[in-house]
N, C-alpha and C positions, 0 to 999 in steps of 0.2 A: 637305539630309537626305540620309543615306547611304539607298541601296537595294539592299541584300546580296543579293535575294532578287528582283528586281523580276523580272515577267515570269514566275516560274515558279509551278508549283501544287503544293501540300503536301497529303497525305493524313493526317489525325491520327485515330487510333483514341482513344477515352475522353475527347474532346474537350468535354464538357458543363460540366465543372468541373475545380478544379484545377490538376494540370501540364499537361493537355490544352487547357484554357482558355488558360492562359498561354501555351503554346506556339501556337497559334493566332493569338492576337492578337499576338505578338511577330512572328512571320512575316508578318503582314499589315502591320504598322508598317514592316518593310522589303521591302514591295512585293508578298509573294505573295497569290494566291487560296488558297483554303483549301476542302477537302472534309472536313468535319465529321462523324464518325461515335461514336455512343455506344449504348450497351444502353440508357439510359434506366430501368432499372429495377434493384429490389433483388436480387442474385443468391440464391437458394435457401442457406439457411446463414448468409449474411454478415451476417443481423439484427444479432448480436451484437457486430460491430465499428462498423459503419456503413450506412444505409440510401444505395441506390444514388442514381445523377443522377436527374435526372427532364426530362421534355421544356422543361419551362419552363426549367431549365438549360442546354439545349441553345440552344434560344431565345435566351437572354442570352448567349451566344458568339456566336450571328449578329448581334446588335445591336453588341458591341464589335469586331466584325471589320467592320461594315458603316460604322461610324464611322471606319475609316481607309479608306474609298472602295477596298474591295476587295470582289470577289466571292466569295460563299461558298456553298457547295451542303452540308446539313446532311442525314443520313439517321440513324434509328433502326435499329440492327443489332446484332447480340452477337458477337462476335470468334468466337464457338463455333459460330456458324451460318455455314459457308461459301456455303451459298448466298445467302444475305441479305445477307452481307460482300461478295460479289463484286456483286452487283446495285447495292447502294448505290456502289462506287467504279466500275462501269462508269458509272451513270449521270450520276457527279460529273464524271467524264472527258469522256462526250458534250457534257456543259453547257459546261463550262471548257475544253476543247479538247485537252488534254496533262495528264501527271503526270511530275513531277521529283522531288518530295520524298516521302518515305513514312516517317511517324515512327509507331513502333509503340510505343504508349503504355498502352492499356488494361492494366488490370492490377487485381489483388485481393491484399488481408493478409488470408487468413483467419482465423477464431480460432485462436488458438493451443494447442499442449499438446505433450507430449512425444511423440517419434515414433510408439512403441508403442501410444499413446493415443489418437491422431487416427483418427477415424473413415475409412472409404473414402469415403466423399460428400467430406468435408475435402479429404483428400488428392487425389482426383480432380478435383475442382472447381478448384481451384488450379491445377494440371497445365495443366487444360483451359483455362482464361483464360490464365493468365500465360505457357505455351509453346507450346501446339498453338494457341492464338489469334494467335502471334505469327506462326506458320507460316501459319496462315490467311490475314492479313493480306498476307504477302509472296507468296503464290499468288494472291490476288487482284490485288494492285498491280503487282508485278513486272513483267509482260507489258506493260502500258502504259508504264511506264519505258523498257522496252527497245524498244519501238516506235516512241518519239520519236526513238531514234539520237541522242541528245542528252548521255548520261551522265545522273548523278543521284547521288541519295543515300540510302541506309534509314540510319535512325538508330531504334535498339532499346533502350529503358528497362529496363535491369537494375537494379542495385542493390548498395550497399555490402555486402549479403548475399549478394550472388552473387560474391563474392570471400571472405568468409568465413562459415561458418555461425555461428549462434546459436542457444542452446538454446530450446525452443520454438517453433522455426519451420524445421523442417525441410522441410515442404511448400513454403513459400516460396523458403526458400534453394535447395533443388533446383530449382525453376522458374526462378529469377534465375542460379542457373548456367548452366541449360541453354542458356537464349536467348544467352549467351555463345558456345558450340559451333556453334549455329545461325549465329550472326554470322559466324563466323571461317570455315565451310565456305562461306557464302553469298559471303566477302568474295572468297574464292577463285576463285568463280563467276562471278561479275559484273566483277572485273577489266579482263577484256578490254574490255569496254563499257563503260570508262568510270564506272561505278556504283559508289559505295565505301558502305561497310555499317559502322557503328562503333555501339558501346554506349555508354550513360551510366550512370553509377553514382552517384546521389547518396545522401547519408547522408538522415537524418528529414525529411521537407517537412511545411511546415505547411499538411496538407491534411486533407480529412476521413477519410480513412483511418490518418492516423496521430494525428491531435490529438483522441483521444477514451477514454473511461475504460478500453475494453476492451485499448487498446495499452498505456496507460499501467501496465497492472496487469502486463505483461510484467517490469517492473523488481520487483516484486514479489509473485510470485504464490501465491494463496492467504490475504493479508490483508485483502481486503477493497478498500473504496473508496481509489483513490490522489488526494490533493489534485494541484490543478493546481501549484503552486508544486513539489511534490515532485517530478512527473512532469518539470516543465520542468528541474531542476536533475539529473535522472538522465540527461535526454536530453544535458545540457551536457557531463555528463562522460564522455559516448562519444566525443566530438570533441575535437580538439587545441585547433582555434580554438575560442575564447568565443561560443560559440553556442549555442543548443539545438536549434532546428528553423532550417533555412534556407526561402526562400520559393519558390513556385512560378516565381518569374521567374529566380532563378538557375538552375533548369533548364533554362528556355525560353532564356536567353543561349546555353548550352552547346550545343543543339539548334539555335539560328541559326548559330552559328559552324560545325558539322556540316554544315547543311546549305548552307552559303554556298560561293562559292569559293576563300574564304580558307584552307579545309581541301581542298583540290583533289588534294592526295598524301597524305591521311591516309585509311588503310583498316583494316579489322581491329583498330583498336584500342580501348581502355577509355579513355574520358572519365571522370575522376574529379570530382563536385561534392562532395565528402562532408565538407568543414570539418576534414580531418585525421582522420578517422576510421579510415581502414587506416594511417596512420602511428602511431596509438596501439595498434592490435590486431595 
């Protein structure tokens, strides 16, 4: 069996479910030990989209990683809380002995609305989690990667909406555009140390954040409840390939490639897993 990240340690934020869990399990399958961090809470104002992950969800990620005979350290920490996040990363590195891979995955898709109708809280919370939370993760984690002197990989989850804006999502689009600039600056800063920095841009993924009534209503604002079949047809129409939602594992496979030495000369890049969304738009 291939072990593309054998002996390495990966930090993953938002690891309790969805893409984060898929990434933790995929990297563990390929030999990595994991530091899994999640807020395990519903963020104020996000209830209209979906409930946040729970500590039970994080425990299930731990269980699935351990099935692959890999070590995992889990912690409850919000990426908006730099002190708690730093403590969680420090504790994980102290137990596992190193850090090689940083996956900045934690993010939210806030209630939608036209730009001028968004509340300050909706705007600020989205920026705080999706953009400043990535900066905080980098601040907490990168010194450990540098200390190893072995190079490494930082992978930041952006979105197809980090390339193209979409009506009703200006706060989300702005945050996901913002992480590209952060990643490109960081790629230049870390290149002399052989630490690569890349962004991943999925189309809509089958996770709790996307597969819910509030998100479906983006396609038909103001008309009330949208049926699942109608929503899936709308998602399918946004992609060039004949698929409605991609799976978390599809994103995890891209993360594995960027974490492994197969991408050892890839940095500052945008890695699309978008089913042709950007070809179509």
